[in-house]
N, C-alpha and C positions, 0 to 999 in steps of 0.2 A: 550443486552450484545453483544460484538462485537469483533471479532478479528481485533487488530487493529496494522497497518505496517504504516512503514514511508518510501517516496521514497526522497533518496538524490543521487545526484551529487557528488561524488568525486573521485580524484585521485584514479589510481590503481599503485601498491597493497595497498588497503585500510586497515586504520589501525584500530585496534580493535576499537569494538564498545564502549568500554568504557572510549578509549582515544581521540574519534572524540568528534570536538572542534567546533564551527562556524567559526571560520580562515579555515576548511578546505573544507568546503562546497562551493557548487560554485553554482551561480542559476539556478535553471530548466527553467526559462524565466519568460516574462512578464506573469502578469496575465492573460491579455486580449490573449494571443496565448495560452499559455498552456490550458486555456479554450477551444479555437476553437480547439488545436487538439483530448483532451481528447474529446469533441464531436464528432471528425471525429472519432474516435477508440473505442465509446462507444456509438453510436447514440441511441437517445433518452435521452443523460443524463438532469434531470431537473437543469437548473440554477438558478432557482428563487430567490436563492441569491447567489448573485456571490461570493463570497466566501465558496458556502456550496452546491457543487453538490449532485445527487442520480442516480443511475443508476442500473437497475436490469436486469440479463440475464434469469431471470425465477425461475431462482436456485438460485440465492445469490443476496443481495442487496451489492451496493458498495457506501458506503457512501465518498465523495470525499472532503478534506477540504483543502484550499490553505491559508497558511500561513500569507503572506504579497506581496507587489508588489515591485521589484519581486522578485517571488514566491522563497525560497531557501528549501521546504520544502512538500511534498504534503503527506497529513495525510489519509491514508485509511482504513476506517471499514467496516469488511468484516462480513455479517450474512446470515445464510442459513446452506446449506448442500452441498453435495458433495465435489467437489475440486476446490477453484477460482483461484489456482497458476497459470494454464496455463493463464489465463488473467494479473495478475501480472506481467508473465514473457512477456508476447506480451505487455504492455504499458514500460516495463523499458530497453528490449532489444535495442528497436529501439531506445535508446541515452544512454546506457552503463550507466543507470542511476543505483543505490544499494538502498538495501531495507533492512531496519531493522525489523524485528519481534519483536514488543516489548511485545512480551509473553513469548520470551528465551533471550531478549538482547544481540541476536546474530545477524549477517547478513546471508540471503536467500541466499544462492550461486546458483543461478537460472542458470548459466552459464558454471555450473561444472558438469550438469548431476543430479544435486543435488533436488529430487520432492520438495521441499519447503516444503513439507508437515510435519514435526515433529511437527513445530507451530501449525499449521492448526488441526492437529489429538486433538495434546495435548488439545489444547486450546477447541474442538469439546468436548472431551469428560469430561474436565473439565466441558462445560455447560449443558453437557447432564446428570451427575451425579448430577450436584449442581439442574437443573429443575426436575429429578425424586425425590429428597429427600426431595422438595418442599422450598426448600428457593426461 
């Protein structure tokens, strides 16, 4: 089970997530360029499958999924403990990209001082409760 977020490039002010459509999403870049940049930012990323990368900081596992070429959405599944928001902030703020938290259906407002942690903490509470119930 992972906490899933989607990275996109949309103009600001951003529309509500429910109003987001493909016409509003700009490409993040060519897949080769994005993989190279992600590998610089996340050293040791495993791209055995060019459309699916995996990177760990020892506390989290980030699974990176590229949708197409050119890439319009970067899906990231996060597993582990601690707080992965700093990594997401580092990856997205460099390009002014936006992040949709699929667990809340809303934007992570990383640039407005929001720690982005509500979705992550909610996911962890759900996951940990589910695990303790034996599901």
